[in-house]
Biopython code that builds the backbone (N, CA, C, O; Angstrom):
import numpy as np
from Bio.PDB.StructureBuilder import StructureBuilder

atoms = [
    (1, "MET", "N", (22.806, -20.342, 4.645)),
    (1, "MET", "CA", (21.884, -21.016, 5.532)),
    (1, "MET", "C", (20.541, -20.302, 5.465)),
    (1, "MET", "O", (20.466, -19.086, 5.639)),
    (2, "ASP", "N", (19.500, -21.052, 5.216)),
    (2, "ASP", "CA", (18.144, -20.515, 5.173)),
    (2, "ASP", "C", (17.357, -21.068, 6.346)),
    (2, "ASP", "O", (17.520, -22.223, 6.739)),
    (3, "ILE", "N", (16.510, -20.228, 6.891)),
    (3, "ILE", "CA", (15.654, -20.650, 7.993)),
    (3, "ILE", "C", (14.219, -20.401, 7.577)),
    (3, "ILE", "O", (13.880, -19.311, 7.116)),
    (4, "TYR", "N", (13.380, -21.404, 7.737)),
    (4, "TYR", "CA", (11.971, -21.289, 7.424)),
    (4, "TYR", "C", (11.182, -21.521, 8.706)),
    (4, "TYR", "O", (11.375, -22.524, 9.393)),
    (5, "LEU", "N", (10.309, -20.603, 9.014)),
    (5, "LEU", "CA", (9.480, -20.738, 10.206)),
    (5, "LEU", "C", (8.042, -20.989, 9.788)),
    (5, "LEU", "O", (7.471, -20.233, 9.003)),
    (6, "LEU", "N", (7.472, -22.038, 10.312)),
    (6, "LEU", "CA", (6.071, -22.360, 10.043)),
    (6, "LEU", "C", (5.307, -22.257, 11.350)),
    (6, "LEU", "O", (5.686, -22.853, 12.358)),
    (7, "ARG", "N", (4.247, -21.506, 11.316)),
    (7, "ARG", "CA", (3.468, -21.322, 12.541)),
    (7, "ARG", "C", (2.801, -22.620, 12.990)),
    (7, "ARG", "O", (2.764, -22.927, 14.181)),
    (8, "LEU", "N", (2.284, -23.366, 12.043)),
    (8, "LEU", "CA", (1.710, -24.669, 12.364)),
    (8, "LEU", "C", (2.709, -25.735, 11.927)),
    (8, "LEU", "O", (2.807, -26.045, 10.739)),
    (9, "GLU", "N", (3.441, -26.289, 12.867)),
    (9, "GLU", "CA", (4.471, -27.278, 12.531)),
    (9, "GLU", "C", (3.883, -28.490, 11.820)),
    (9, "GLU", "O", (4.555, -29.140, 11.019)),
    (10, "SER", "N", (2.625, -28.785, 12.121)),
    (10, "SER", "CA", (1.985, -29.941, 11.495)),
    (10, "SER", "C", (1.731, -29.722, 10.003)),
    (10, "SER", "O", (1.431, -30.678, 9.288)),
    (11, "ALA", "N", (1.846, -28.484, 9.521)),
    (11, "ALA", "CA", (1.644, -28.202, 8.098)),
    (11, "ALA", "C", (2.840, -28.639, 7.260)),
    (11, "ALA", "O", (2.707, -28.804, 6.047)),
    (12, "PHE", "N", (3.999, -28.831, 7.874)),
    (12, "PHE", "CA", (5.214, -29.224, 7.167)),
    (12, "PHE", "C", (5.111, -30.680, 6.738)),
    (12, "PHE", "O", (4.841, -31.557, 7.558)),
    (13, "VAL", "N", (5.332, -30.943, 5.419)),
    (13, "VAL", "CA", (5.262, -32.304, 4.899)),
    (13, "VAL", "C", (6.654, -32.834, 4.627)),
    (13, "VAL", "O", (7.026, -33.887, 5.143)),
    (14, "SER", "N", (7.436, -32.116, 3.820)),
    (14, "SER", "CA", (8.787, -32.587, 3.511)),
    (14, "SER", "C", (9.648, -31.438, 3.000)),
    (14, "SER", "O", (9.153, -30.362, 2.666)),
    (15, "CYS", "N", (10.951, -31.700, 2.951)),
    (15, "CYS", "CA", (11.913, -30.728, 2.430)),
    (15, "CYS", "C", (12.892, -31.467, 1.541)),
    (15, "CYS", "O", (13.408, -32.520, 1.917)),
    (16, "THR", "N", (13.152, -30.915, 0.354)),
    (16, "THR", "CA", (14.079, -31.519, -0.601)),
    (16, "THR", "C", (15.077, -30.461, -1.037)),
    (16, "THR", "O", (14.701, -29.315, -1.284)),
    (17, "ILE", "N", (16.336, -30.833, -1.134)),
    (17, "ILE", "CA", (17.369, -29.928, -1.632)),
    (17, "ILE", "C", (17.471, -30.117, -3.134)),
    (17, "ILE", "O", (17.638, -31.237, -3.615)),
    (18, "VAL", "N", (17.368, -29.008, -3.881)),
    (18, "VAL", "CA", (17.414, -29.064, -5.341)),
    (18, "VAL", "C", (18.582, -28.219, -5.835)),
    (18, "VAL", "O", (18.980, -27.269, -5.161)),
    (19, "PRO", "N", (19.143, -28.550, -7.008)),
    (19, "PRO", "CA", (20.252, -27.759, -7.539)),
    (19, "PRO", "C", (19.811, -26.328, -7.803)),
    (19, "PRO", "O", (18.703, -26.087, -8.284)),
    (20, "GLY", "N", (20.668, -25.400, -7.491)),
    (20, "GLY", "CA", (20.354, -23.996, -7.694)),
    (20, "GLY", "C", (21.309, -23.368, -8.675)),
    (20, "GLY", "O", (21.816, -24.030, -9.581)),
    (21, "ILE", "N", (21.554, -22.084, -8.491)),
    (21, "ILE", "CA", (22.456, -21.346, -9.365)),
    (21, "ILE", "C", (23.875, -21.438, -8.812)),
    (21, "ILE", "O", (24.088, -21.282, -7.609)),
    (22, "SER", "N", (24.847, -21.691, -9.691)),
    (22, "SER", "CA", (26.248, -21.740, -9.299)),
    (22, "SER", "C", (26.450, -22.832, -8.251)),
    (22, "SER", "O", (26.035, -23.972, -8.454)),
    (23, "ASP", "N", (27.081, -22.487, -7.139)),
    (23, "ASP", "CA", (27.335, -23.494, -6.108)),
    (23, "ASP", "C", (26.271, -23.478, -5.016)),
    (23, "ASP", "O", (26.450, -24.107, -3.974)),
    (24, "HIS", "N", (25.169, -22.771, -5.239)),
    (24, "HIS", "CA", (24.097, -22.684, -4.249)),
    (24, "HIS", "C", (23.004, -23.698, -4.560)),
    (24, "HIS", "O", (22.688, -23.954, -5.722)),
    (25, "ASN", "N", (22.447, -24.258, -3.530)),
    (25, "ASN", "CA", (21.323, -25.174, -3.662)),
    (25, "ASN", "C", (20.065, -24.490, -3.167)),
    (25, "ASN", "O", (20.124, -23.506, -2.431)),
    (26, "GLY", "N", (18.940, -25.019, -3.577)),
    (26, "GLY", "CA", (17.669, -24.479, -3.131)),
    (26, "GLY", "C", (16.954, -25.465, -2.232)),
    (26, "GLY", "O", (17.157, -26.676, -2.321)),
    (27, "ALA", "N", (16.132, -24.937, -1.382)),
    (27, "ALA", "CA", (15.318, -25.791, -0.513)),
    (27, "ALA", "C", (13.891, -25.764, -1.044)),
    (27, "ALA", "O", (13.296, -24.698, -1.207)),
    (28, "PHE", "N", (13.354, -26.939, -1.310)),
    (28, "PHE", "CA", (11.989, -27.063, -1.795)),
    (28, "PHE", "C", (11.157, -27.626, -0.649)),
    (28, "PHE", "O", (11.311, -28.784, -0.261)),
    (29, "LEU", "N", (10.274, -26.787, -0.116)),
    (29, "LEU", "CA", (9.444, -27.185, 1.016)),
    (29, "LEU", "C", (8.059, -27.568, 0.521)),
    (29, "LEU", "O", (7.452, -26.858, -0.280)),
    (30, "GLU", "N", (7.580, -28.681, 1.001)),
    (30, "GLU", "CA", (6.200, -29.070, 0.726)),
    (30, "GLU", "C", (5.416, -28.821, 2.006)),
    (30, "GLU", "O", (5.726, -29.364, 3.066)),
    (31, "VAL", "N", (4.389, -27.984, 1.876)),
    (31, "VAL", "CA", (3.608, -27.576, 3.028)),
    (31, "VAL", "C", (2.139, -27.815, 2.737)),
    (31, "VAL", "O", (1.665, -27.541, 1.634)),
    (32, "LYS", "N", (1.419, -28.323, 3.722)),
    (32, "LYS", "CA", (-0.016, -28.579, 3.583)),
    (32, "LYS", "C", (-0.751, -27.386, 4.197)),
    (32, "LYS", "O", (-0.658, -27.142, 5.400)),
    (33, "TRP", "N", (-1.488, -26.641, 3.351)),
    (33, "TRP", "CA", (-2.213, -25.468, 3.831)),
    (33, "TRP", "C", (-3.674, -25.804, 4.025)),
    (33, "TRP", "O", (-4.310, -26.370, 3.135)),
    (34, "ASP", "N", (-4.197, -25.468, 5.156)),
    (34, "ASP", "CA", (-5.623, -25.615, 5.412)),
    (34, "ASP", "C", (-6.315, -24.317, 5.044)),
    (34, "ASP", "O", (-5.667, -23.282, 4.888)),
    (35, "GLU", "N", (-7.616, -24.371, 4.908)),
    (35, "GLU", "CA", (-8.392, -23.170, 4.583)),
    (35, "GLU", "C", (-8.217, -22.082, 5.641)),
    (35, "GLU", "O", (-8.248, -20.897, 5.311)),
    (36, "ILE", "N", (-8.034, -22.462, 6.895)),
    (36, "ILE", "CA", (-7.929, -21.458, 7.951)),
    (36, "ILE", "C", (-6.631, -20.659, 7.869)),
    (36, "ILE", "O", (-6.522, -19.590, 8.469)),
    (37, "CYS", "N", (-5.657, -21.167, 7.139)),
    (37, "CYS", "CA", (-4.381, -20.462, 7.001)),
    (37, "CYS", "C", (-4.428, -19.402, 5.912)),
    (37, "CYS", "O", (-3.560, -18.531, 5.861)),
    (38, "ARG", "N", (-5.403, -19.462, 5.064)),
    (38, "ARG", "CA", (-5.489, -18.522, 3.950)),
    (38, "ARG", "C", (-6.272, -17.287, 4.359)),
    (38, "ARG", "O", (-7.298, -17.372, 5.033)),
    (39, "GLU", "N", (-5.772, -16.160, 3.943)),
    (39, "GLU", "CA", (-6.485, -14.911, 4.181)),
    (39, "GLU", "C", (-7.247, -14.537, 2.921)),
    (39, "GLU", "O", (-6.733, -14.666, 1.810)),
    (40, "SER", "N", (-8.457, -14.081, 3.101)),
    (40, "SER", "CA", (-9.227, -13.667, 1.932)),
    (40, "SER", "C", (-8.633, -12.376, 1.367)),
    (40, "SER", "O", (-8.117, -11.529, 2.097)),
    (41, "LYS", "N", (-8.722, -12.261, 0.078)),
    (41, "LYS", "CA", (-8.173, -11.090, -0.599)),
    (41, "LYS", "C", (-9.076, -9.890, -0.344)),
    (41, "LYS", "O", (-10.287, -9.957, -0.554)),
    (42, "VAL", "N", (-8.482, -8.805, 0.104)),
    (42, "VAL", "CA", (-9.226, -7.582, 0.371)),
    (42, "VAL", "C", (-8.860, -6.567, -0.708)),
    (42, "VAL", "O", (-7.695, -6.206, -0.872)),
    (43, "GLU", "N", (-9.870, -6.118, -1.436)),
    (43, "GLU", "CA", (-9.600, -5.118, -2.469)),
    (43, "GLU", "C", (-9.487, -3.744, -1.827)),
    (43, "GLU", "O", (-10.249, -3.395, -0.926)),
    (44, "ARG", "N", (-8.524, -2.977, -2.308)),
    (44, "ARG", "CA", (-8.321, -1.627, -1.804)),
    (44, "ARG", "C", (-8.297, -0.674, -2.986)),
    (44, "ARG", "O", (-7.979, -1.058, -4.111)),
    (45, "ILE", "N", (-8.638, 0.566, -2.710)),
    (45, "ILE", "CA", (-8.526, 1.619, -3.716)),
    (45, "ILE", "C", (-7.115, 2.184, -3.601)),
    (45, "ILE", "O", (-6.680, 2.586, -2.523)),
    (46, "VAL", "N", (-6.408, 2.208, -4.729)),
    (46, "VAL", "CA", (-5.017, 2.663, -4.748)),
    (46, "VAL", "C", (-4.898, 3.866, -5.681)),
    (46, "VAL", "O", (-5.285, 3.775, -6.846)),
    (47, "PRO", "N", (-4.363, 5.003, -5.189)),
    (47, "PRO", "CA", (-4.169, 6.155, -6.073)),
    (47, "PRO", "C", (-3.079, 5.876, -7.110)),
    (47, "PRO", "O", (-2.064, 5.252, -6.800)),
    (48, "VAL", "N", (-3.295, 6.340, -8.338)),
    (48, "VAL", "CA", (-2.314, 6.188, -9.416)),
    (48, "VAL", "C", (-1.691, 7.576, -9.627)),
    (48, "VAL", "O", (-2.095, 8.319, -10.521)),
    (49, "TYR", "N", (-0.712, 7.906, -8.798)),
    (49, "TYR", "CA", (-0.149, 9.253, -8.787)),
    (49, "TYR", "C", (0.513, 9.655, -10.101)),
    (49, "TYR", "O", (0.516, 10.838, -10.442)),
    (50, "GLN", "N", (1.073, 8.704, -10.847)),
    (50, "GLN", "CA", (1.746, 9.065, -12.100)),
    (50, "GLN", "C", (0.769, 9.541, -13.180)),
    (50, "GLN", "O", (1.192, 10.093, -14.196)),
    (51, "LYS", "N", (-0.545, 9.329, -12.965)),
    (51, "LYS", "CA", (-1.550, 9.789, -13.940)),
    (51, "LYS", "C", (-2.344, 10.984, -13.407)),
    (51, "LYS", "O", (-3.454, 11.248, -13.868)),
    (52, "THR", "N", (-1.780, 11.699, -12.444)),
    (52, "THR", "CA", (-2.445, 12.853, -11.848)),
    (52, "THR", "C", (-2.634, 13.967, -12.862)),
    (52, "THR", "O", (-1.762, 14.214, -13.695)),
    (53, "ASP", "N", (-3.766, 14.633, -12.790)),
    (53, "ASP", "CA", (-4.017, 15.838, -13.582)),
    (53, "ASP", "C", (-3.253, 16.977, -12.890)),
    (53, "ASP", "O", (-3.792, 17.662, -12.021)),
    (54, "ASP", "N", (-1.998, 17.163, -13.291)),
    (54, "ASP", "CA", (-1.108, 18.111, -12.611)),
    (54, "ASP", "C", (-1.636, 19.541, -12.646)),
    (54, "ASP", "O", (-1.602, 20.238, -11.631)),
    (55, "LEU", "N", (-2.120, 19.980, -13.791)),
    (55, "LEU", "CA", (-2.602, 21.347, -13.925)),
    (55, "LEU", "C", (-3.830, 21.583, -13.029)),
    (55, "LEU", "O", (-3.914, 22.593, -12.331)),
    (56, "GLY", "N", (-4.772, 20.641, -13.061)),
    (56, "GLY", "CA", (-5.946, 20.749, -12.200)),
    (56, "GLY", "C", (-5.571, 20.722, -10.729)),
    (56, "GLY", "O", (-6.127, 21.472, -9.926)),
    (57, "PHE", "N", (-4.635, 19.865, -10.379)),
    (57, "PHE", "CA", (-4.153, 19.742, -9.000)),
    (57, "PHE", "C", (-3.559, 21.066, -8.523)),
    (57, "PHE", "O", (-3.899, 21.550, -7.443)),
    (58, "GLN", "N", (-2.673, 21.649, -9.328)),
    (58, "GLN", "CA", (-2.016, 22.912, -8.972)),
    (58, "GLN", "C", (-3.030, 24.049, -8.856)),
    (58, "GLN", "O", (-2.992, 24.823, -7.899)),
    (59, "THR", "N", (-3.928, 24.149, -9.820)),
    (59, "THR", "CA", (-4.927, 25.215, -9.807)),
    (59, "THR", "C", (-5.820, 25.108, -8.575)),
    (59, "THR", "O", (-6.095, 26.107, -7.911)),
    (60, "PHE", "N", (-6.263, 23.913, -8.280)),
    (60, "PHE", "CA", (-7.116, 23.683, -7.111)),
    (60, "PHE", "C", (-6.383, 24.100, -5.828)),
    (60, "PHE", "O", (-6.950, 24.795, -4.984)),
    (61, "LEU", "N", (-5.138, 23.679, -5.688)),
    (61, "LEU", "CA", (-4.367, 24.034, -4.485)),
    (61, "LEU", "C", (-4.176, 25.541, -4.360)),
    (61, "LEU", "O", (-4.297, 26.094, -3.267)),
    (62, "GLN", "N", (-3.876, 26.212, -5.477)),
    (62, "GLN", "CA", (-3.676, 27.668, -5.425)),
    (62, "GLN", "C", (-4.955, 28.379, -4.982)),
    (62, "GLN", "O", (-4.908, 29.286, -4.151)),
    (63, "GLU", "N", (-6.086, 27.969, -5.533)),
    (63, "GLU", "CA", (-7.354, 28.603, -5.154)),
    (63, "GLU", "C", (-7.669, 28.371, -3.677)),
    (63, "GLU", "O", (-8.043, 29.305, -2.968)),
    (64, "LYS", "N", (-7.520, 27.145, -3.220)),
    (64, "LYS", "CA", (-7.840, 26.813, -1.826)),
    (64, "LYS", "C", (-6.871, 27.478, -0.852)),
    (64, "LYS", "O", (-7.296, 28.016, 0.170)),
    (65, "PHE", "N", (-5.584, 27.447, -1.156)),
    (65, "PHE", "CA", (-4.595, 27.991, -0.226)),
    (65, "PHE", "C", (-4.647, 29.509, -0.155)),
    (65, "PHE", "O", (-4.362, 30.085, 0.895)),
    (66, "ASN", "N", (-5.004, 30.165, -1.249)),
    (66, "ASN", "CA", (-5.124, 31.629, -1.209)),
    (66, "ASN", "C", (-6.242, 32.057, -0.269)),
    (66, "ASN", "O", (-6.100, 33.043, 0.453)),
    (67, "ARG", "N", (-7.369, 31.313, -0.272)),
    (67, "ARG", "CA", (-8.459, 31.627, 0.646)),
    (67, "ARG", "C", (-8.131, 31.218, 2.079)),
    (67, "ARG", "O", (-8.570, 31.867, 3.029)),
    (68, "TRP", "N", (-7.372, 30.159, 2.233)),
    (68, "TRP", "CA", (-7.080, 29.579, 3.539)),
    (68, "TRP", "C", (-5.940, 30.292, 4.247)),
    (68, "TRP", "O", (-5.886, 30.294, 5.476)),
    (69, "ALA", "N", (-5.023, 30.900, 3.492)),
    (69, "ALA", "CA", (-3.794, 31.468, 4.053)),
    (69, "ALA", "C", (-4.043, 32.557, 5.086)),
    (69, "ALA", "O", (-3.275, 32.660, 6.042)),
    (70, "GLY", "N", (-5.080, 33.373, 4.939)),
    (70, "GLY", "CA", (-5.312, 34.467, 5.864)),
    (70, "GLY", "C", (-6.107, 34.086, 7.094)),
    (70, "GLY", "O", (-6.430, 34.951, 7.908)),
    (71, "ASN", "N", (-6.429, 32.818, 7.249)),
    (71, "ASN", "CA", (-7.253, 32.360, 8.361)),
    (71, "ASN", "C", (-6.435, 32.314, 9.649)),
    (71, "ASN", "O", (-5.435, 31.599, 9.721)),
    (72, "ASP", "N", (-6.855, 33.076, 10.674)),
    (72, "ASP", "CA", (-6.186, 33.050, 11.970)),
    (72, "ASP", "C", (-6.897, 32.048, 12.864)),
    (72, "ASP", "O", (-7.913, 32.381, 13.475)),
    (73, "SER", "N", (-6.387, 30.838, 12.952)),
    (73, "SER", "CA", (-7.005, 29.780, 13.742)),
    (73, "SER", "C", (-5.944, 29.128, 14.619)),
    (73, "SER", "O", (-4.757, 29.439, 14.523)),
    (74, "CYS", "N", (-6.395, 28.226, 15.467)),
    (74, "CYS", "CA", (-5.448, 27.470, 16.277)),
    (74, "CYS", "C", (-4.752, 26.431, 15.397)),
    (74, "CYS", "O", (-5.197, 26.151, 14.284)),
    (75, "LEU", "N", (-3.690, 25.881, 15.890)),
    (75, "LEU", "CA", (-2.882, 24.941, 15.126)),
    (75, "LEU", "C", (-3.695, 23.730, 14.661)),
    (75, "LEU", "O", (-3.541, 23.287, 13.523)),
    (76, "GLU", "N", (-4.548, 23.196, 15.519)),
    (76, "GLU", "CA", (-5.358, 22.034, 15.149)),
    (76, "GLU", "C", (-6.290, 22.352, 13.984)),
    (76, "GLU", "O", (-6.465, 21.531, 13.083)),
    (77, "ALA", "N", (-6.887, 23.545, 14.002)),
    (77, "ALA", "CA", (-7.793, 23.944, 12.924)),
    (77, "ALA", "C", (-7.031, 24.127, 11.612)),
    (77, "ALA", "O", (-7.519, 23.754, 10.545)),
    (78, "ILE", "N", (-5.835, 24.703, 11.698)),
    (78, "ILE", "CA", (-5.001, 24.888, 10.501)),
    (78, "ILE", "C", (-4.636, 23.523, 9.913)),
    (78, "ILE", "O", (-4.733, 23.319, 8.703)),
    (79, "TRP", "N", (-4.213, 22.587, 10.777)),
    (79, "TRP", "CA", (-3.835, 21.256, 10.295)),
    (79, "TRP", "C", (-5.027, 20.544, 9.666)),
    (79, "TRP", "O", (-4.885, 19.932, 8.608)),
    (80, "LYS", "N", (-6.204, 20.612, 10.299)),
    (80, "LYS", "CA", (-7.401, 19.951, 9.763)),
    (80, "LYS", "C", (-7.774, 20.530, 8.407)),
    (80, "LYS", "O", (-8.109, 19.784, 7.486)),
    (81, "SER", "N", (-7.720, 21.856, 8.274)),
    (81, "SER", "CA", (-8.035, 22.487, 6.987)),
    (81, "SER", "C", (-7.046, 22.056, 5.914)),
    (81, "SER", "O", (-7.438, 21.737, 4.791)),
    (82, "TYR", "N", (-5.770, 22.049, 6.261)),
    (82, "TYR", "CA", (-4.718, 21.640, 5.322)),
    (82, "TYR", "C", (-4.960, 20.205, 4.862)),
    (82, "TYR", "O", (-4.942, 19.919, 3.665)),
    (83, "LYS", "N", (-5.184, 19.313, 5.812)),
    (83, "LYS", "CA", (-5.409, 17.906, 5.491)),
    (83, "LYS", "C", (-6.655, 17.735, 4.624)),
    (83, "LYS", "O", (-6.630, 16.974, 3.657)),
    (84, "ASP", "N", (-7.733, 18.424, 4.954)),
    (84, "ASP", "CA", (-8.972, 18.325, 4.178)),
    (84, "ASP", "C", (-8.770, 18.787, 2.735)),
    (84, "ASP", "O", (-9.301, 18.186, 1.801)),
    (85, "ILE", "N", (-7.998, 19.861, 2.565)),
    (85, "ILE", "CA", (-7.719, 20.372, 1.211)),
    (85, "ILE", "C", (-6.932, 19.340, 0.408)),
    (85, "ILE", "O", (-7.262, 19.080, -0.749)),
    (86, "ILE", "N", (-5.900, 18.750, 1.005)),
    (86, "ILE", "CA", (-5.071, 17.758, 0.303)),
    (86, "ILE", "C", (-5.902, 16.522, -0.044)),
    (86, "ILE", "O", (-5.812, 16.019, -1.164)),
    (87, "VAL", "N", (-6.701, 16.028, 0.889)),
    (87, "VAL", "CA", (-7.527, 14.842, 0.633)),
    (87, "VAL", "C", (-8.524, 15.118, -0.484)),
    (87, "VAL", "O", (-8.700, 14.282, -1.371)),
    (88, "GLU", "N", (-9.180, 16.274, -0.456)),
    (88, "GLU", "CA", (-10.137, 16.622, -1.504)),
    (88, "GLU", "C", (-9.437, 16.730, -2.855)),
    (88, "GLU", "O", (-9.972, 16.286, -3.871)),
    (89, "CYS", "N", (-8.265, 17.308, -2.869)),
    (89, "CYS", "CA", (-7.494, 17.458, -4.105)),
    (89, "CYS", "C", (-7.124, 16.088, -4.687)),
    (89, "CYS", "O", (-7.239, 15.868, -5.892)),
    (90, "ILE", "N", (-6.688, 15.190, -3.837)),
    (90, "ILE", "CA", (-6.322, 13.849, -4.303)),
    (90, "ILE", "C", (-7.549, 13.126, -4.857)),
    (90, "ILE", "O", (-7.460, 12.462, -5.889)),
    (91, "LYS", "N", (-8.687, 13.247, -4.185)),
    (91, "LYS", "CA", (-9.904, 12.589, -4.666)),
    (91, "LYS", "C", (-10.326, 13.109, -6.030)),
    (91, "LYS", "O", (-10.816, 12.344, -6.860)),
    (92, "ARG", "N", (-10.139, 14.417, -6.274)),
    (92, "ARG", "CA", (-10.575, 15.017, -7.537)),
    (92, "ARG", "C", (-9.616, 14.774, -8.692)),
    (92, "ARG", "O", (-10.058, 14.523, -9.813)),
    (93, "TYR", "N", (-8.301, 14.844, -8.440)),
    (93, "TYR", "CA", (-7.341, 14.912, -9.542)),
    (93, "TYR", "C", (-6.395, 13.726, -9.658)),
    (93, "TYR", "O", (-5.589, 13.677, -10.587)),
    (94, "VAL", "N", (-6.474, 12.775, -8.742)),
    (94, "VAL", "CA", (-5.613, 11.578, -8.846)),
    (94, "VAL", "C", (-6.516, 10.384, -9.141)),
    (94, "VAL", "O", (-7.374, 10.039, -8.329)),
    (95, "PRO", "N", (-6.326, 9.748, -10.309)),
    (95, "PRO", "CA", (-7.126, 8.563, -10.622)),
    (95, "PRO", "C", (-6.864, 7.449, -9.618)),
    (95, "PRO", "O", (-5.806, 7.396, -8.990)),
    (96, "GLN", "N", (-7.833, 6.570, -9.478)),
    (96, "GLN", "CA", (-7.706, 5.452, -8.549)),
    (96, "GLN", "C", (-8.029, 4.154, -9.262)),
    (96, "GLN", "O", (-8.771, 4.127, -10.244)),
    (97, "LYS", "N", (-7.455, 3.080, -8.745)),
    (97, "LYS", "CA", (-7.759, 1.751, -9.280)),
    (97, "LYS", "C", (-7.922, 0.789, -8.105)),
    (97, "LYS", "O", (-7.472, 1.068, -6.994)),
    (98, "ASN", "N", (-8.566, -0.336, -8.362)),
    (98, "ASN", "CA", (-8.712, -1.370, -7.352)),
    (98, "ASN", "C", (-7.457, -2.223, -7.341)),
    (98, "ASN", "O", (-6.935, -2.588, -8.394)),
    (99, "SER", "N", (-6.975, -2.541, -6.143)),
    (99, "SER", "CA", (-5.817, -3.432, -6.052)),
    (99, "SER", "C", (-6.287, -4.856, -6.299)),
    (99, "SER", "O", (-7.461, -5.179, -6.115)),
    (100, "GLU", "N", (-5.369, -5.691, -6.714)),
    (100, "GLU", "CA", (-5.706, -7.093, -6.990)),
    (100, "GLU", "C", (-4.941, -8.000, -6.089)),
    (100, "GLU", "O", (-5.089, -9.220, -6.171)),
]
sb = StructureBuilder()
sb.init_structure("model")
sb.init_model(0)
sb.init_chain("A")
sb.init_seg("    ")
for serial, (resi, resn, name, xyz) in enumerate(atoms, 1):
    if name == "N":
        sb.init_residue(resn, " ", resi, " ")
    sb.init_atom(name, np.array(xyz, "f"), 0.0, 1.0, " ", f" {name:<3s}", serial, name[0])
structure = sb.get_structure()
């Protein structure tokens, strides 16, 4: 049993049962979409972690953490420094691409 929920009931035009795989049938829904139902595509920057410059990443972290390790600060300051180091490292050594 399949359930299809349409936010605008008036968008539903028809439903047809079509042969599927094995003993299962498929439901073919015809729906009328208005422009207001479509969301515009938003491009995002996506890190490509599998193409990271591993050696540069490791070297950068070692240099930053060695200087940062002896810092006696409050917990919030330690967390902010840690986060800033990781973000800077990702920006430098992890390639990025635009999502489609």
